[in-house]
C-alpha positions in Angstrom: 125.5 50.0 112.1 123.4 47.5 110.3 119.5 48.2 109.8 116.4 47.1 108.0 113.0 49.6 107.8 110.0 50.0 106.1 110.3 52.4 103.5 107.3 54.6 103.8 108.2 54.9 108.0 111.5 55.7 106.9 110.8 58.2 104.3 108.4 60.1 106.4 110.9 60.2 109.4 113.5 61.2 107.4 111.7 63.9 105.4 110.2 65.0 108.7 113.4 65.5 110.6 115.1 67.0 107.3 113.1 70.1 107.9 115.2 71.5 110.5 118.6 71.1 108.4 119.7 74.7 106.9 119.7 75.3 103.4 122.6 76.9 103.8 124.7 75.7 107.4 126.8 77.7 109.0 128.9 75.0 109.3 129.2 71.7 107.6 128.2 69.7 110.2 124.7 71.0 110.8 123.6 69.5 107.1 124.1 65.6 109.0 121.2 63.9 110.0 122.3 61.3 112.9 121.1 58.2 113.1 121.1 55.9 116.3 120.2 52.1 116.1 119.5 51.0 119.7 119.9 47.1 120.5 115.8 46.9 121.4 115.2 47.9 117.6 114.5 51.5 118.1 116.1 53.9 115.8 116.1 57.7 116.3 116.8 60.5 113.9 118.0 63.6 114.8 118.7 67.3 113.2 119.4 70.8 114.2 120.2 73.9 113.6 121.9 76.8 115.8 118.3 77.3 117.6 115.9 74.5 116.5 116.2 70.4 117.2 114.2 67.7 115.7 114.1 64.5 116.8 112.2 61.7 115.7 111.7 57.5 116.9 110.5 54.6 114.6 110.7 51.1 114.7 112.6 48.4 112.7 115.5 45.6 112.6 118.4 46.5 114.5 121.1 43.8 113.3 124.5 46.1 114.4 123.5 48.8 116.9 125.4 51.7 115.5 125.1 55.1 114.6 125.9 57.7 111.7 125.8 61.0 110.6 125.3 61.9 107.1 123.6 64.2 105.0 120.2 65.0 105.9 118.6 66.9 103.0 120.3 64.2 100.7 118.8 60.9 102.5 115.6 62.2 102.4 115.8 62.6 98.5 117.1 59.1 98.2 114.8 57.6 100.6 111.5 59.5 98.5 113.2 57.9 95.0 113.5 54.6 96.1 110.7 52.0 95.3 108.2 51.0 98.0 110.3 48.1 99.8 112.4 47.1 102.4 115.4 49.6 103.3 118.4 48.2 104.2 121.5 50.6 105.7 125.0 49.3 106.6 127.7 51.5 107.5 130.8 50.3 106.3 134.4 51.6 105.9 133.4 55.5 105.8 130.6 55.1 103.8 126.4 54.1 104.6 125.3 51.7 102.1 121.5 51.8 100.9 119.8 49.0 99.8 116.2 48.6 98.6 115.1 46.1 96.0 117.3 46.7 92.6 118.6 50.1 93.6 121.4 50.7 95.7 123.5 54.3 96.8 126.4 54.8 98.6 126.9 57.8 101.0 130.0 59.4 102.5 129.5 59.6 106.2 130.2 62.5 108.2 132.4 62.9 111.2 130.3 63.3 115.0 133.0 64.9 116.8 131.9 68.1 116.2 128.0 67.2 116.3 127.0 68.1 119.8 124.0 66.2 121.2 120.4 67.4 120.6 118.9 69.0 123.1 117.1 67.6 125.9 113.6 67.6 126.2 112.3 70.3 129.2 109.7 69.6 131.8 106.3 69.2 130.0 104.0 72.1 131.2 100.8 71.1 129.3 98.8 69.8 126.6 97.1 71.7 123.6 95.2 70.3 120.1 97.4 70.2 117.7 95.5 71.1 114.6 94.0 74.2 117.2 97.6 75.0 118.0 98.8 74.6 114.2 95.7 76.9 113.1 96.7 79.9 116.0 100.4 79.9 115.0 99.1 80.7 111.4 96.8 83.1 112.4 99.2 85.7 114.5 102.9 85.0 112.6 101.4 87.0 109.8 102.2 89.8 111.6 105.9 89.6 112.8 108.3 91.1 111.2 111.1 89.4 108.7 113.8 92.4 109.7 116.3 90.1 111.8 118.2 93.3 113.5 114.8 93.2 115.5 114.2 90.6 117.6 111.2 91.7 119.5 109.5 92.1 116.0 110.4 88.5 114.7 109.0 86.9 117.5 105.7 85.6 118.7 105.0 86.0 122.3 103.4 83.5 124.5 101.5 84.6 127.5 100.4 81.9 129.7 97.9 82.3 132.5 96.2 79.3 134.0 94.5 77.7 131.4 94.5 80.2 128.8 96.9 80.8 126.1 97.3 83.9 123.8 100.3 84.2 121.0 100.8 87.9 119.6 102.8 89.4 117.2 103.2 92.7 115.0 105.4 94.4 112.8 104.6 97.9 114.3 101.9 98.4 111.4 99.9 95.7 112.4 99.2 93.4 115.6 98.1 90.1 115.7 96.6 88.2 119.1 95.2 85.3 119.1 93.7 83.8 122.3 93.1 79.6 123.2 92.5 77.2 125.7 95.1 74.7 126.6 95.5 71.8 129.3 98.5 72.9 131.5 99.9 70.6 134.1 99.6 73.0 136.8 96.6 75.6 137.0 98.9 78.2 138.5 101.4 78.6 136.0 102.3 82.0 134.8 104.5 82.6 132.0 105.6 85.1 129.4 108.1 84.2 126.7 109.7 85.0 123.1 110.0 82.5 120.1 111.0 83.2 116.8 107.7 83.3 115.0 109.5 81.2 111.8 110.6 78.5 114.1 107.2 78.2 115.8 105.3 78.2 112.3 107.4 75.3 110.9 106.8 73.3 114.0 103.3 74.0 114.6 103.3 72.9 110.7 105.0 69.4 111.7 103.4 68.3 114.5 99.9 69.7 113.6 98.2 66.5 112.2 99.8 64.5 115.3 96.8 64.8 117.6 97.6 66.3 120.9 101.1 68.1 121.6 102.8 68.2 125.1 104.6 71.4 125.7 107.7 71.6 127.0 109.5 74.5 128.9 112.7 75.7 130.3 113.1 79.6 129.9 115.9 80.0 132.9 119.7 80.4 132.0 121.1 80.0 128.8 119.5 76.7 127.7 116.5 78.4 127.9 113.7 76.3 125.5 110.6 75.5 124.5 109.8 71.9 123.2 106.9 70.3 121.6 106.4 66.6 121.0 103.5 64.4 119.4 103.3 60.6 117.8 107.6 60.3 118.6 108.2 63.2 117.6 110.0 65.7 119.0 111.5 69.6 118.8 113.0 72.0 120.8 113.2 75.8 120.1 115.5 78.5 121.5 114.0 81.4 123.5 114.9 84.9 122.4 115.5 86.9 125.6 113.7 90.0 126.0 110.7 91.8 127.8 107.7 92.4 125.2 106.0 95.4 125.3 102.2 95.2 126.5 100.2 95.5 123.3 96.8 94.6 124.2 96.5 98.2 125.0 96.6 99.2 121.6 93.3 97.8 121.0 90.5 100.4 121.0 87.9 99.9 123.7 85.0 101.0 121.8 84.4 101.4 118.1 82.5 103.7 116.1 81.1 101.4 113.6 81.8 98.6 111.7 81.3 96.6 108.6 80.7 93.1 107.9 81.9 91.7 104.0 81.7 88.5 102.8 85.2 87.4 102.9 85.7 85.2 100.0 84.1 88.4 97.9 86.8 90.7 99.8 89.3 88.3 99.6 88.9 87.8 96.0 88.4 91.9 95.3 91.7 92.3 97.0 93.9 89.8 95.2 92.4 91.6 91.7 93.4 94.9 92.9 97.0 94.0 93.6 97.4 93.4 90.0 97.6 97.4 89.5 99.1 98.0 92.8 102.6 99.1 93.3 105.2 98.9 95.7 103.9 100.2 98.9 100.5 101.9 97.4 97.4 101.6 99.1 94.0 99.9 98.3 91.0 102.3 99.0 87.9 101.1 100.8 85.0 103.2 100.7 82.2 102.5 103.2 78.6 103.3 102.6 74.9 101.7 103.3 74.9 98.6 101.9 78.4 98.5 99.7 82.3 99.0 100.3 83.9 100.3 96.6 86.8 98.9 96.4 90.2 101.0 94.4 93.7 100.9 93.8 95.4 102.7 91.5 95.9 106.1 90.0 97.0 108.8 86.9 98.4 107.1 84.0 98.9 103.6 85.3 96.5 100.8 85.4 93.5 101.6 88.2 90.4 99.2 89.4 87.3 99.8 90.9 85.0 97.6 92.2 81.5 97.1 94.1 80.9 94.6 96.6 78.2 94.1 99.0 78.8 95.3 102.7 76.6 96.0 105.6 77.9 98.8 107.4 76.8 99.9 111.0 78.1 103.6 111.8 78.6 106.6 109.4 80.3 106.2 106.3 83.7 106.7 105.6 86.9 106.1 102.9 90.2 104.0 104.9 93.3 102.5 102.9 95.3 100.0 103.6 98.3 98.0 102.7 96.5 95.2 100.2 99.1 92.7 101.2 97.8 92.8 104.9 94.3 93.0 104.2 94.8 89.6 102.3 97.3 88.1 104.8 94.5 88.8 107.9 91.6 87.7 105.8 93.5 84.4 104.8 93.9 82.9 108.3 90.3 83.3 109.1 87.5 80.9 108.1 83.9 82.0 108.8 82.0 83.2 106.2 82.2 86.8 106.8 84.7 89.7 108.5 84.2 92.0 110.4 86.5 95.0 110.3 86.1 97.5 113.1 86.7 101.2 113.1 86.7 104.4 115.1 88.4 107.3 113.0 89.6 106.7 109.1 93.1 107.3 110.1 93.5 105.2 113.4 94.1 101.4 113.3 90.7 99.4 112.3 90.3 95.8 113.8 89.6 92.9 111.7 87.7 89.8 113.3 85.6 86.9 112.4 82.0 86.9 112.2 79.9 83.7 111.3 76.7 83.6 109.2 74.4 84.0 112.6 76.3 87.2 113.3 78.2 86.0 116.3 81.5 87.1 116.5 84.5 85.7 117.1 87.0 87.8 118.6 89.4 85.1 119.8 92.0 86.2 116.8 92.1 90.1 116.4 94.3 91.9 114.1 94.8 95.5 114.3 95.5 97.4 110.9 97.3 100.9 110.7 95.4 102.5 108.0 97.5 104.7 105.3 97.2 107.9 104.8 96.3 109.1 101.0 96.0 112.4 99.8 92.0 113.0 99.4 91.3 110.8 102.3 88.5 111.7 105.0 
């Protein structure tokens, strides 16, 4: 293989594809990036882990078609360090020779015998806006668990009904749901699948700025995959097998009141409170007419108390929450205000977005389980 490529295009492609390569590969060959140069001048770069793959195609000058497998993360570091000039790559005697200006690197190639082909993209089932998709996935994945022993809780459930698509995730202490529209290939499509939250978030971030994203799906058999492609880039993720519980019924059908707070003000207050909160301790919120009192810490330890403006509809009450859950929930909302709806101090509350005109956007809803504290109402 002998090729020449533009520095910026190649560096961007290698950096993007290397995101999939695991930091500690289960088998050495998974550290590799597969580069294939075709006679028509297209150059493809691919990488994979056990449940995810990345593939990108770029244009270049192909003097000798061929392929090579090399350490992908090292190749990405090398390409980023090179001067902004044309990069020449040539495979000679088990080595990949890289030349750019006065710089010259040699990399040992890896055997492709044990490197299986990247999964084929499943059939396309629709298209979605990349930026909106990235936002939705970022909002929901905050509620997914990090406990790998519980496949249901580390996953995001993607529910598709016609032109409506919903994402949902829970770690048993909070539940996030995001509803959004998309353009399906068939108006009568109905699917419910599970995808690992961390993989879904990585792919959404990688493709979010690429414009419209094509969504592909093969949800039957051992090779069940979901695929995403945009701008010559594509990813596949292996689906998680299982039935996700019907979690929508956990949201209260009626509330007894709500409080509206400036999102940035309460977010900064929560961040300050975390300075004195011990592990697994709660932040206490006391809601009354015109204000919310935020308190954390107790006894001889450091304490904080802060009064912030708030609009209360309903009776005065006190609630306590995990401050990390509050901070993450308020951080993924981008409106000026947040609304916290409640039924009882010890029952789950619902966080939604509210704009400056008072309009509530419930496309994203976050259900939070309060923490019972001594002396709470």
